[in-house]
N, C-alpha and C positions, 0 to 999 in steps of 0.2 A: 612537139609533144606526140608520142606514139598514139596511134588510133585507139587502142584498147583503153588508154588512160582517158582520152576524150570521151569515149562511150561511158566509162565508169563515172566520170564527173557529171555527165548528163543524166545518169540513172538515179532513180530513187534508191534502189538497192542493187549492189553489185557484189559478186563473189568471184574470187580468183583462186584456182588450185585447191578448192575445198575438198578435203579428204577425210574419211572416217574409217578406221580399222577396228575390228573386233577380233583381237588375237591375230591369227593368220588370214582372216577373212576381211577383204576390203569391200565395204558396202558402197562407198562413194569414192571415186578415184579421179582427183584433179579436176573437179567440176568448175567451169566458168559459166556465169549466168548474169544477165543484166535485165532488170525490170524498170521500165521507164515510167515516169509519172503519167497517170491517166490512161493506162493500158490494162487490158485483160490478157494475161500471159498464161498459156497452157503449158503444163508440165506433163509429158506423156512418157509411157514406158510400161513394160510388162510388170506383173507382180514380181517383186524381188529385184527390180531394176535399180533401186536406190532412191526412189522418189520420197518415200516417207522418211528415210534417214536424212535426206537433204533438208526437208522442211522442218524436221525436228531440230536440226542445227540452227536454222534461221529463226526458230521460235525459242531457242534457249533450252530445249529439253535435253539435247545432246551437245557435248563439247567436241568441236572438230579435232582430229588428230593433228592436222595442220591446214594452212590456207588462210585466206583473209576475207572478211566481210566488211563492205563499205556501205554506210547508210547516209544518204544525202551528202555524199562527197567526203565523209569522214570515216576513218577506220574505227570499227566498234567491236567490243567483246560482249556478245549477247550471252550472258552467263546464266540466265534464268528466264522463264516465261514472264515474270514480273518486269524484268529489264526490257524484254521485247515489247510488252504492252506500253511501257513507259516511253519507248522510242516511237511507238505508233504502229506496231505490228500486231495484228489480231489473227487468230487461227481457229478454224473449225476442224476438229479431228474426225477421221473416219470412224474410229472406235471411241465411243463417248467417254468423257471424263466427268461423270456425274455420280453423286451420292444418292442411292436409291431411297434412303430413309428421309431425305430432306425434300422440301417442296421445290417447285420450279424457281420461285423467287429467292429462296435460300441458296440454291445452287448458283444462281446468277450473282448473288451478293458476295460469294466467296472470291470472285475474280474482280470485284469492283473496288477501287482504291479511294473513292471519294467520300466514304463514310456515310453514304445514304442509308436511310432506314429501310427495313424490309418492305414496309408499306409503300414507300416512295419507289423502290425498285420494282415492286409488283405492278404499280401503276404505269411506270415507264415501259415495262415488258409487255403489259397488256396492250398499250397504245401502239407500240412498235410492231408487235406481232399482228395486230389487226390491220395496221397500215400496209403490211407486206403480204397479207393473205396467208399467214402462218399461225392460225389460231392456237392460243395456249391459255390454259387456266393457271395463273401464277401461283395459286394456292394448292394445286394438285401435287400429290407425292409422285416422285419420279418412278417409284416401284410400280405404280398403277398405270403407267403410260406405255403406249405402243412404241416400237422402234422409230416410226415416222415422227411421232410427237417428241421423242427424245432428240431427234436430229434438229427439230425446230428450236429446241432450247439452245442448242449449241450455236445455231445461226443467229438467233436473237441476242445471245450473250456476247457474241463477237461484235455484232453491229452496235450494241450499246457502248462499246469501248471507243467508238468514233475513230477507227483506225485510218492511217494513211495507206497502209498495205494490209489487205486481208488475204490469208491463205486458206483456201477451201479444198479439203481432201474428200473427194467423192460426195459433194454436198447434195446431189439430187438422187442418190441411189435409193433413198427411201421416201422420195417425194412423188406425189402424183404429177402428171403432165401439167395440170393447172397450177399446182404449187411451184413447180419448176419454172413455169412462165413468170410467176410473180417474183421468184428469186432473180430471174434474168433481168426483170425490170429494175430490181434493186441494184444489181450490178451495173447496169447502164447508168443509173443515177449516181452511183459512186464514181464511175468513170467520168461523168460530166462534171463532177466536183473535183476532178484532177487527182482522185485517189486511184490506187492500183490494186489489181487482183491477181494472185497467183493461183491458177485453177487446175486442179488435178481431177481428171475424169477418164473413165474408160468408155463413156458414151461419146463416140467420135462425132456424131451429128451435132451434139451440143457444142463441142469444141469448134466445129466449123461455123456454127451459128453465132457464137458470142465472142470468140477469142481473136485478138489482133495478131498475136505471134505465138509460136509453139517451139519449145525446146524438147528434144527427144533424148531419153536416157536408155541405155542398154548395158546390162552387166556393170552398173555403177559409173559408166562414162557417158559423156555427151557424144551422141553419134550423129546429130543433125539438128537443124532448125528450119522453120518454114513459116509461111503465111498460110494458116489452115484453111482460109477462105478460098485459096487457089488449089486445094487438094480435094480428094474424095475420101470417104471413110475407108475404102480399100487401100488407098495409097498411104494414109496415115497408119493403118494397121500394119502394113508392110514395113514402114519405117520403124515401128515399135518392136516388132518381133524378128525382123531381118529376113522374112520369107512370107509367102502367101499364107493367109489364115484359112484353114479348112472350113468349108461350109457344112452345116449339119444336114444329114439326109434323114428325112422323116419317114414315118410309118404309114403315111396316107395310103388308103386302099387295102391295107392289111385286114384280114378277117380276124375278128376277136373270138376268144374262147369263153370259158366258164366265168361266172361272176366270182371275183376274188375280194372285192370290197363292196359291202352293202350297208347303207345307213338308212334307217326307216324312221321318219317322223321324230327325229331327235331334237329335243329342246334341253337347254342347260342354262340355269340362272347365272347371272354375272357373279363372279366370286368377290369382286370389290366394287365400290361405287363408281369406279372409272372404267371397269371392264365392260365387255359387250355381252348381252344375253343372246344365246343362239336360239333361233325360233324355227321349229318344224323343219329341220334339215333332213333332206333325203338325197342320196346319190348312189349310183351303181357304177363300178369300174370293172371291166372284164380283162381277162388275160390278153396281153398285147396292146392294151389301150393306155394312152397317156391323157389324163384329164387335167387340163389347165384351169385353175381357178384364179380369175382376175378380180382385183378389188382395190379400192383406195385404202391407205393405211388406217387402221383403227376401226374397221368394219366387221371384225369377228374372225379375221384370218388366224391370229394367234390362238384364240379360243377354240376354233375348229381343229387346228393342229393338236392342241392339248388333249381334246377328247378322242381324236383318231389315234394318237400315240399311246394313250393310257396314262399320260402324265396327270390328268384329272379324270379318273374313271367316272362313269355315269351309273345311275341306279338300275337302269334296265339292261340286263345282260343281253337281251335280244335286239337292242337298238342298233348295235354295231356287229357286223359279221366280217371277219377277216379270214381268208383262205378256207371258207366254209364253216368256220367255228364262231359261235357267239362269244364275244369278248368284252361286252360293255363294262363289266365290273372288274376286268383284269387290268393290272398295271403294265408298265412298259416291258419289263423283263419277260413276263408271261406272254405278251403279244409277240415279242421277238421269237420266243420258242415256238409259236404257231407258224412263224415264217415271214414276219413283217420286219421292216427296217424304217428308221425315222431320222430326219435331219432337221433340227430347229433352225430358226432364222439367226439367232445370236450365236456367233462362233465362240467368243470368249466368255467363260463362266457358265454356259448352257450346253453347248455341244462339246466343249473341251475345257479342261482345267489349265489355265495359262501357264502356271509354274511347273507343271508336270511334263515329263518326256512324252514323246509321241507314242512310244510303246506302252507306257502306263495309261495314257488316255485310251488306247485300243483295248487294254485289259478292262478298264472301268466299264466300257460300253458293252463288252462281249464276254465277260466272265461267266455269265449264265448260259448264253446261247452257244458258246464254244468251250464249255467247261472241259469236255473230253480232250480238246486240242491244247488248251492253255494251262490246265491244272492236272496234277498227278492224281492217280486213283488212290483208293484206300481210305481209311478213316481220317488220316491226316492229309489234308489237301494242300499241296505245295504248288507254287507258281513255276511253270516251265518257262523261265525267262528267255531261253534260246528260241523257243517256238514263238513267243510273243514278239521278240525283236525281229525275227525272220519275217513274220507276217507284216509287221509295220514297214520293214524295208521293202517288201514286195508291193505294198500299197503305194509307197512313195515312187517306186519304179514304174508301176503301171499308170499312175496318174501324173507322172512328171512333176513331182513335188520338189521344188528347189529348196535346199536346206544347207546350213553352214556346218553341220556335223553329222555323225552317224545316227545319233538318236537325240536330237535337240529338244528343247522345251517347245511347247505350243506357242508360247509368247515370242519366241525368236523367229518364227516364220512370218512372212508377209501375209496379209489377209487372204489374198487369193490362193496362196500355197497351202495355208491352213485349211481353207475351204475344200481344196482338192483332196487333201488327206481325209477330211471328215466324210465327204461324199464317197471316197474310195473305201473307207472303213465299212460303210454299209454295203457297197456294191460287191465287195470281195466275198460276201456271204451268199450272193445271188438270191436275195430274198424274193419270195413270191409277190410280196406287196411292199412298195416303197412310197412313203409320204415325205415330201421335201418342201420346206418353207423358205422362200427366197433363195434359191440355190446358187445364184451367181451375183449376189449383192457385193459390189465393190471389187469385182473380179475383171481382169483384163480380157481383151478380145480372144486371145489364144486360149487362156484357161477356161473362159466361158464356153467356147466352142467344144473343148474337150469334155467339160462337165455335161453340157447339153447332149452331146452325142452319146455319152455313157448312159444317160437316162433313157434316151431313145433306144439304144441297143438292148438295155435291160428289158424294156417292153417287147422288143422284137423277139427276145428269147422266151417270152411267154409270161412275163410278170405284169402286174397291174401297177401303174404309177400315178400318183397325184402330185402335181406341181402347183404350189400356191405362190403366186408371183405378182409383183406390181409392175414388172417390165413387160409391156405388151409385145415387144419384139421377141422376147423369150417365149411368151405364151404361144405366139404364132409359130415359132421355130420348132417347138418340141411337141405340141399338142395334137392329138387326133380328135379330141372333143374339148369344148370350152364352156365353162359356166362362170357366172359373176356372183360375187358376194357383196351385199350391201345391208347395213344396219342389222347384221346377224342373221340375214336370210340368204339362202343359196338358191339361185335360179335353176331351172332345168338346164341340162347340158345340150349343146348343139354341135354338129360336125364342124371341125375346124376349117375344112375346105370351103364352107359356105359363109364363113364369118368375115366381117370387116371391122376396122377400128370403131366405126360409128356404132355398129351393132353391139360390140363389147362395151362401149361407153354407155349405152342404154342399160345393159345388164349391171354394170358397175354403179349406175345411178339409181338402181332399184326398180327399173321397169322389167319385170321378170317374166311376163307372159310371152308365149310363143309369138303372138301377133306383134307385141312391142319389139321383141328382139329382131324381127324381120321387117320393121316399119320402114327402114331406109334401104 
């Protein structure tokens, strides 16, 4: 018997020659992969390498163009997610498949096939989430939850299916280190029960820590395999991108200029029962400065972004100054006209309309701030489609956005490539002020390096930048000063060069005094 057949028979899941084409574009090209019982197997690659397309075929979301999938030694046709779950395959998607108008328990019930009542599912979800340190209120509406809390729903929903194989696509990207540790404990428990995990992550330290084997994709093809425990983050990154990943050069030691962002004693009531009240927020960011704001999900980051961006204006016009102008009561478009730019944390539906072309998404964001460039003059305002498409193409070129067509829809891009476009859409204006929430969530090492360097470079050119992030590596890499947010309160900011993870942890935990921040 050929060796490959022996391996396939010993595997829980095996794929041979799996290929997926979209017109002339080949997303996955002849992929071979074997996942053994009781192993945690990493799937590595840049954004756009074909990882998401591959796992969507394994979960029945996409049909292969050709190739074979074998499950427990038998060839199978995984025609739908329901068939995948029936076989024993569960999946947690990077982009959530949740209905915002429904509760946590109702969303979980939609994927349960055992006919359990909502109250029974709510009880199971509460018990499971508590056991794994991923607290959830099963009766909360999804619309009122943070991104981190929504990710917990996806993880709990998959675990409730009791799968033989669970596919995790960037599961820790919106979890705190403590929550991630709890998840890793869960994965080890699944492994001990002879279950398997296919683990997609751009956090290479995690891959080294928990994964037994790794398969690397590049441009839709398998380019290598390794034992990640014998590699370094640098060597894994080189395998993924085919070259060295550039390190970010910071602005430490640079002199700062005038105040471009000032917030004074700002409080804002929670808009829903599940939102966070902002309490006496004050901050100052000067030209050339990057303020990193670290915090655990659900502690007011989204609410702070909303009031800084003008998505939810406040009553006091003087509570927020941008570029020397009071803007508290102004909305997003008028704040953009002052010279500010904003990037929210959720790409699909918030930062971009998934079904619309990149050029149309650019126009939606900048039709007011770039009216003279994108719209004709006179009483009848017409869109200059050529100018809009040229600008979108320039952003894609500058940010190395990988795409399958000249002007594709936002939905057709991988998460990291869409994020590069959204960041580039703001950077192309060279705003004096930029506020970014979770800039590299779910983004590969190469793309993250490009985005972070672009933020640092914008500050180096004299802009004031605020980076709200749960990724402490990112906070250290880009920031010249660092603050922590906890329970809707923002700490004072401290020079990044004197900070440690322990000090930031204190700030994230709510110990906001100068003495507390420097206690260790």
